[in-house]
KOLKE-41005 format. One line per 2 residues: number of its first residue (from 1); for each residue x, y, z of C-alpha. Coordinates in pm, 1 decimal. Last residue first. Layout:
<atoms>
NUM> X,Y,Z  ...
</atoms>
This chain:
<atoms>
171> 2004.4,-2351.5,-681.8  2101.4,-2009.6,-747.4
169> 1833.3,-1869.1,-568.2  2020.6,-1960.5,-229.3
167> 2269.3,-1687.2,-287.1  2614.5,-1770.1,-284.4
165> 2829.1,-1480.2,-185.7  2534.6,-1270.9,-55.6
163> 2468.2,-1585.0,176.6  2802.4,-1659.6,240.1
161> 2837.3,-1341.7,429.8  3114.3,-1085.4,212.4
159> 3459.6,-1001.4,229.0  3629.9,-747.1,59.3
157> 3523.6,-455.2,-155.7  3676.9,-450.2,-545.7
155> 3774.6,-822.5,-542.4  3446.3,-869.7,-358.9
153> 3287.9,-727.3,-647.8  3479.4,-945.2,-913.4
151> 3369.4,-1245.1,-716.4  3001.3,-1152.1,-696.8
149> 2998.4,-1062.4,-1090.6  3149.2,-1407.3,-1161.5
147> 2927.3,-1586.0,-910.5  2593.1,-1501.3,-1084.8
145> 2386.2,-1163.4,-937.6  2086.7,-1252.0,-772.7
143> 1776.0,-1251.8,-958.2  1547.0,-942.9,-995.5
141> 1636.2,-629.3,-852.5  1320.0,-454.9,-785.8
139> 1323.2,-436.4,-415.0  1686.0,-331.0,-359.7
137> 1937.4,-563.8,-219.8  1944.9,-566.7,155.1
135> 2205.9,-504.0,364.1  2132.5,-119.2,371.5
133> 2450.7,84.7,234.8  2728.3,167.7,388.5
131> 2962.6,-19.1,161.0  2884.9,-367.3,113.3
129> 2564.7,-271.4,-101.7  2802.8,-85.1,-284.8
127> 3002.2,-360.3,-393.3  2677.9,-530.4,-517.4
125> 2586.9,-262.4,-724.1  2959.7,-250.1,-875.4
123> 2917.0,-634.9,-987.8  2616.0,-537.9,-1156.5
121> 2282.0,-724.6,-1105.3  2012.9,-722.1,-1385.0
119> 1680.8,-537.3,-1313.8  1360.0,-699.4,-1336.1
117> 1063.9,-395.6,-1340.7  868.1,-465.5,-1028.3
115> 845.7,-107.7,-947.9  759.8,13.4,-1304.1
113> 490.8,-226.4,-1340.1  341.2,-54.7,-1050.8
111> 307.4,-213.3,-689.7  73.3,-15.0,-440.5
109> -101.8,-327.9,-325.3  258.2,-431.8,-204.1
107> 394.2,-787.8,-288.5  603.1,-700.4,-560.8
105> 794.9,-479.1,-326.0  624.3,-447.9,18.4
103> 321.8,-626.7,130.3  80.3,-488.6,426.4
101> -250.1,-526.9,254.6  -203.3,-914.7,217.8
99> -256.8,-1175.0,-44.0  -64.5,-1456.4,-121.8
97> -165.9,-1670.3,-415.0  92.8,-1588.8,-619.6
95> 434.7,-1509.4,-451.9  609.1,-1260.7,-665.8
93> 313.5,-1068.4,-743.3  163.6,-1029.6,-1093.5
91> 68.0,-683.3,-1225.3  -251.6,-653.4,-1403.6
89> -460.5,-986.1,-1302.6  -296.1,-971.9,-940.4
87> -427.6,-578.0,-929.9  -785.5,-714.6,-960.9
85> -729.7,-1016.8,-715.8  -560.0,-784.4,-430.9
83> -806.9,-515.0,-462.0  -1127.8,-729.5,-429.9
81> -1072.8,-822.9,-65.5  -984.0,-450.8,64.9
79> -1330.2,-341.1,-95.3  -1498.4,-635.5,100.7
77> -1340.2,-541.2,382.5  -1446.7,-149.4,380.7
75> -1808.7,-293.7,275.5  -1836.8,-460.3,640.9
73> -2056.9,-208.5,793.2  -2279.7,-235.6,471.3
71> -2318.3,26.2,232.1  -2683.5,34.3,88.2
69> -2857.2,231.0,385.6  -2598.6,511.6,270.3
67> -2831.4,820.6,321.2  -2929.7,694.6,652.6
65> -2567.6,557.8,742.9  -2464.6,972.1,625.4
63> -2708.3,1090.7,861.7  -2584.1,909.1,1167.1
61> -2241.5,1040.3,1095.6  -2345.9,1379.2,1078.3
59> -2334.7,1595.3,752.0  -2173.9,1933.0,667.5
57> -2344.8,2166.2,431.9  -2174.1,2239.1,89.5
55> -2318.4,2515.8,-117.5  -2446.3,2456.9,-476.0
53> -2749.6,2614.5,-485.5  -2917.3,2301.4,-512.8
51> -2783.4,2167.9,-194.9  -2449.9,1994.5,-155.1
49> -2423.4,1757.7,144.5  -2063.9,1711.2,259.0
47> -1846.1,1346.7,331.2  -1714.6,1328.7,683.3
45> -1418.2,1546.1,784.0  -1632.4,1821.1,961.3
43> -1410.5,1847.8,1249.9  -1629.8,1767.6,1528.2
41> -1822.9,1532.2,1319.9  -1474.7,1335.6,1233.1
39> -1397.5,1357.1,1599.0  -1702.8,1239.0,1743.0
37> -1727.3,946.1,1476.0  -1385.1,819.0,1538.3
35> -1450.4,844.4,1941.6  -1766.6,653.6,1904.9
33> -1559.4,374.0,1675.6  -1279.0,349.1,1885.7
31> -1539.8,277.1,2203.6  -1690.0,24.6,1935.4
29> -1345.7,-160.2,1883.5  -1518.6,-522.7,1876.5
27> -1664.6,-499.0,1520.8  -1938.4,-357.7,1391.9
25> -1851.5,18.6,1462.7  -1503.1,-3.8,1357.1
23> -1637.1,-117.0,1004.9  -1866.7,187.2,973.7
21> -1621.4,431.6,1128.9  -1368.2,323.7,854.4
19> -1626.1,340.2,601.5  -1704.5,726.6,702.5
17> -1356.7,819.1,742.7  -1257.9,644.8,390.3
15> -1534.6,885.1,220.2  -1406.9,1187.4,384.1
13> -1058.2,1062.7,252.4  -1166.2,979.8,-85.8
11> -1345.5,1355.8,-104.6  -1009.6,1503.8,-29.7
9> -854.5,1294.7,-296.3  -1062.7,1412.5,-546.6
7> -1053.8,1757.4,-428.6  -675.5,1736.7,-424.1
5> -680.4,1597.1,-833.2  -946.3,1856.5,-908.9
3> -730.0,2144.5,-752.4  -390.1,2002.8,-969.3
1> -651.0,1996.9,-1272.6
</atoms>
């Protein structure tokens, strides 16, 4: 099963190289497309042809373009445009209507139900954030802690910035 999964990932990668080359070839990055095509052909990273005996044979980029005439140069762009709304139906983002490939947390295209689960703040977690941890709270934390938890954490740990003490989400 692991070999099937790794084979599937390898096939997706080779198809992605082809789609990226098609996308670059239609835009302002013609030279980048030529370099990419040359390199993926040299390293045989494009999808392979399988003959009737089951043997794999390398293909050229031009051969793939002819074989997959139904794949438009903007195919990769259209795939990316459709991913966001499909994911939005399953796991809503924190800011509806904002679709980006570069999002993080609840805006990420790689978000899962588990990563978006609402976690209740605890004073100890807030105190831990102050002591050497990153200044930003973890992504999966929901609403900020209430003022009682914040004051208890302050007693444990010392001073906080005003934004941490009374977050704007409280208003």
